[in-house]
C-alpha positions as CSV (number, residue, x, y, z in Angstrom):
1,M,5.0,-5.1,-38.2
2,A,3.5,-3.4,-35.2
3,Q,6.0,-2.2,-32.6
4,P,5.6,-3.4,-29.1
5,A,4.2,-0.9,-26.6
6,P,6.8,0.7,-24.4
7,K,7.1,-0.7,-20.9
8,T,5.8,1.5,-18.1
9,E,6.5,1.3,-14.4
10,P,3.5,0.2,-12.3
11,R,1.6,3.1,-10.8
12,L,2.4,3.5,-7.1
13,S,-0.2,4.2,-4.5
14,S,0.7,7.0,-2.1
15,L,-0.3,9.0,0.9
16,V,0.9,12.4,2.2
17,I,1.8,12.7,5.9
18,I,2.6,16.1,7.3
19,P,4.7,16.0,10.5
20,A,3.7,18.8,12.8
21,R,5.5,19.9,16.0
22,L,4.1,22.7,18.1
23,H,7.3,24.0,19.6
24,S,10.1,25.3,17.3
25,T,13.4,26.9,18.3
26,R,13.5,30.0,16.0
27,L,9.8,30.8,15.7
28,P,7.7,29.4,18.5
29,R,4.3,27.9,17.6
30,K,4.8,28.9,13.9
31,L,2.4,26.3,12.6
32,L,-0.5,28.0,14.4
33,L,0.3,31.6,13.1
34,A,-2.7,32.8,11.2
35,E,-2.3,36.4,10.1
36,T,-3.6,35.4,6.6
37,G,-6.8,34.2,8.1
38,K,-5.6,30.6,8.0
39,S,-2.9,28.9,10.1
40,V,0.4,27.8,8.5
41,I,-0.6,24.2,8.9
42,Q,-3.9,24.8,7.1
43,H,-2.1,26.4,4.2
44,T,0.3,23.4,4.0
45,Y,-2.5,20.9,4.3
46,E,-4.6,22.6,1.5
47,G,-1.5,22.8,-0.7
48,A,-0.9,19.1,-0.3
49,K,-4.5,18.3,-1.1
50,K,-4.0,19.8,-4.6
51,A,-1.7,16.9,-5.5
52,T,-3.5,14.4,-7.7
53,R,-1.4,11.3,-7.1
54,P,-1.8,10.7,-3.3
55,M,-4.9,9.0,-2.0
56,D,-5.1,11.2,1.1
57,V,-3.4,13.7,3.4
58,C,-2.9,13.4,7.1
59,V,-1.2,15.5,9.8
60,A,1.0,13.7,12.3
61,A,0.8,16.0,15.4
62,D,2.8,16.0,18.6
63,H,0.4,18.2,20.6
64,S,-3.3,18.5,21.2
65,E,-3.3,22.2,20.0
66,I,-2.2,21.0,16.6
67,V,-4.8,18.3,16.6
68,S,-7.5,20.9,17.4
69,A,-6.3,23.3,14.8
70,V,-6.4,20.6,12.0
71,R,-9.8,19.4,13.1
72,S,-11.1,22.9,13.1
73,F,-10.7,23.1,9.3
74,G,-11.8,19.5,8.6
75,G,-8.4,18.0,8.1
76,Q,-7.4,14.5,9.0
77,V,-4.9,14.2,11.9
78,Q,-3.3,11.7,14.1
79,M,-1.7,12.2,17.6
80,T,1.9,10.9,17.8
81,R,4.4,10.6,20.5
82,P,5.9,14.0,21.5
83,D,9.5,12.7,21.9
84,H,10.3,11.7,18.3
85,P,13.8,12.9,17.4
86,S,12.8,13.8,13.8
87,G,9.9,14.4,11.5
88,T,10.7,11.2,9.7
89,D,10.2,9.2,12.9
90,R,6.9,10.9,13.4
91,V,5.8,10.2,9.9
92,A,6.8,6.5,10.3
93,E,4.7,6.2,13.5
94,A,1.6,7.6,11.6
95,A,2.3,5.5,8.5
96,V,2.0,2.2,10.5
97,R,-1.6,3.2,11.4
98,M,-2.6,4.3,7.9
99,P,-3.8,2.1,5.1
100,P,-0.8,0.3,3.5
101,V,0.4,2.0,0.3
102,D,3.5,1.9,-1.8
103,V,4.8,5.4,-1.1
104,I,4.6,7.8,1.8
105,V,5.2,11.5,1.0
106,N,6.6,13.6,3.9
107,V,5.6,17.3,3.4
108,Q,7.0,19.6,6.0
109,G,4.4,21.4,8.1
110,D,6.2,24.8,7.6
111,E,6.1,24.6,3.8
112,P,2.8,26.3,3.1
113,E,3.7,27.2,-0.5
114,I,4.5,23.7,-1.6
115,S,2.6,22.9,-4.9
116,G,0.6,19.8,-5.7
117,Q,2.7,19.3,-8.8
118,A,5.8,19.0,-6.7
119,I,4.3,16.3,-4.6
120,D,3.1,14.4,-7.7
121,L,6.6,14.6,-9.1
122,A,8.2,13.1,-6.0
123,V,5.9,10.0,-6.4
124,E,6.5,9.8,-10.1
125,L,10.3,9.8,-9.6
126,L,10.0,6.6,-7.6
127,E,8.0,5.0,-10.4
128,Q,10.7,6.0,-12.9
129,N,13.6,4.9,-10.6
130,P,12.8,1.5,-9.1
131,A,16.3,1.2,-7.4
132,A,15.7,4.4,-5.4
133,A,14.6,4.1,-1.8
134,M,13.6,7.8,-1.7
135,S,13.0,10.8,-3.8
136,T,13.3,14.5,-3.0
137,L,13.3,17.8,-4.9
138,A,15.7,20.7,-5.6
139,T,15.4,24.2,-7.1
140,P,18.1,26.4,-8.6
141,I,19.9,28.9,-6.3
142,R,20.4,32.3,-8.0
143,S,21.2,34.5,-4.9
144,L,24.7,34.8,-3.3
145,T,23.1,35.4,0.1
146,Q,21.0,32.3,-0.2
147,L,24.0,30.3,-1.4
148,H,26.0,31.2,1.8
149,D,23.1,30.8,4.2
150,P,23.6,27.6,6.3
151,S,19.8,27.3,6.7
152,C,19.6,26.9,2.9
153,V,20.5,23.2,2.5
154,K,22.4,22.5,-0.8
155,V,22.4,19.3,-2.8
156,V,24.6,17.9,-5.6
157,F,23.5,15.0,-7.7
158,D,24.9,13.0,-10.7
159,E,23.8,13.0,-14.3
160,C,21.0,10.4,-13.5
161,G,19.6,12.6,-10.7
162,R,21.0,10.5,-7.9
163,A,22.0,12.5,-4.8
164,L,25.7,12.6,-4.0
165,Y,25.6,14.8,-0.9
166,F,23.6,17.4,1.0
167,S,25.2,20.2,3.0
168,R,24.7,23.5,4.7
169,S,28.0,24.6,3.1
170,V,28.4,25.8,-0.5
171,I,28.5,22.7,-2.8
172,P,30.0,22.4,-5.3
173,H,32.6,24.8,-3.9
174,P,34.2,26.8,-6.7
175,R,38.0,26.9,-6.5
176,V,37.8,30.3,-8.3
177,W,34.6,32.3,-7.8
178,R,32.9,33.9,-10.9
179,D,29.6,35.8,-10.6
180,D,28.2,34.2,-13.7
181,L,28.1,30.8,-11.8
182,L,24.9,32.0,-10.2
183,S,23.2,32.6,-13.6
184,A,24.6,29.6,-15.4
185,D,22.3,27.4,-17.5
186,P,22.1,24.6,-16.6
187,P,22.3,25.8,-12.9
188,V,25.4,25.0,-10.8
189,F,23.9,25.3,-7.3
190,F,20.7,23.8,-6.0
191,Q,18.7,24.3,-2.9
192,H,17.2,21.1,-1.4
193,V,13.5,21.3,-1.1
194,G,12.4,19.7,2.2
195,L,9.9,17.2,0.7
196,Y,10.6,13.4,0.7
197,A,8.8,10.5,-0.8
198,Y,9.7,7.1,0.7
199,R,8.9,3.6,-0.3
200,R,6.8,2.6,2.7
201,V,8.9,-0.5,3.4
202,F,12.1,1.6,3.4
203,L,10.5,4.3,5.7
204,L,9.8,1.8,8.4
205,E,13.4,0.5,8.1
206,F,14.9,4.0,8.0
207,S,13.3,5.0,11.3
208,R,15.3,2.2,13.0
209,L,18.7,3.1,11.4
210,P,21.1,4.7,13.9
211,A,22.1,8.4,13.2
212,T,25.5,8.7,11.5
213,R,28.4,11.0,12.1
214,L,27.8,13.1,9.0
215,E,24.1,13.5,10.0
216,E,25.1,14.6,13.4
217,I,27.6,17.1,12.1
218,E,25.3,18.7,9.4
219,K,22.0,18.0,11.3
220,L,20.6,16.6,8.1
221,E,18.9,13.2,8.4
222,Q,18.9,12.5,4.7
223,L,22.7,11.9,5.1
224,R,21.8,8.8,7.1
225,V,20.2,7.4,4.0
226,L,23.3,8.0,1.8
227,S,25.7,6.8,4.6
228,A,23.7,3.5,4.7
229,G,24.2,3.0,0.9
230,H,20.7,3.8,-0.2
231,E,19.8,5.8,-3.3
232,I,17.9,9.1,-3.3
233,V,16.7,10.4,-6.6
234,V,16.4,14.2,-7.0
235,G,13.9,16.0,-9.2
236,V,14.3,19.6,-10.2
237,I,11.5,22.2,-10.0
238,D,11.7,25.8,-11.1
239,E,9.5,27.2,-8.4
240,P,11.3,28.0,-5.1
241,T,9.4,26.8,-2.1
242,I,10.2,28.8,1.0
243,G,9.9,27.1,4.4
244,I,9.0,29.2,7.4
245,D,11.9,29.2,10.0
246,T,12.0,32.8,11.2
247,A,9.7,35.7,11.8
248,D,11.0,37.4,8.7
249,D,10.1,34.2,6.7
250,Y,6.6,34.4,8.0
251,R,6.3,38.1,7.2
252,G,7.4,37.4,3.7
253,F,4.8,34.7,3.4
254,V,2.0,36.9,4.7
255,A,3.0,39.6,2.2
256,R,2.9,37.1,-0.7
257,M,-0.5,35.8,0.3
258,C,-1.9,39.3,0.6
259,G,-0.4,40.2,-2.8
260,Q,-2.2,37.2,-4.3
261,H,-5.5,38.1,-2.6
262,F,-5.5,41.7,-3.9
263,S,-4.0,41.0,-7.4
């Protein structure tokens, strides 16, 4: 007797929206830095275009200079209000104007090394987990300096990949430290990768939820989602993606790009 075909989740339509803010605290105008011959926002846009699942990529800008920079390389861009409190709010404004899809992927403008495969994975996680409102990614932490760096956001998740908590502190926090915890397999510590895929309906709801106490303490908006009782599913990638927050981060990025060019 022939066996019935396995059930598959419906394929979800998706778009990438890149929130882009001109002014940043630690590295002013970082999205327009272009020592590689391309601006940071162009590198991020082109990286997002390598994903195969999303129908399109659009930048949600807060300033005319960002708009001009994106148009200069032929990218799609929308001007949004300058006073949004978070990138998610900016993405939500742009999403309302975009064609209706099942999933909106939020790729941070300062993540120029994000891979297309990572974006595709975020969409696929929502297909595989119909109860999840959002998906995001994580990568193993193997450096003690990185583990203790508050700018490196950590995440812990359960055996099904559902996020339990995000923090700037060390989580889980070993009661007794052992150096081999950093090299353990499977990994013990994970860095949160700042990429989110939202079901579109949830994204529009999330932008109206009030900030919570945990979010305000840690300055991590994903804690608003967990505090409201929604599920975030986490996928693990092996490739670390390095956001650009400081001048040192940018110098490292330029060095890596130059190394690829001359290798």
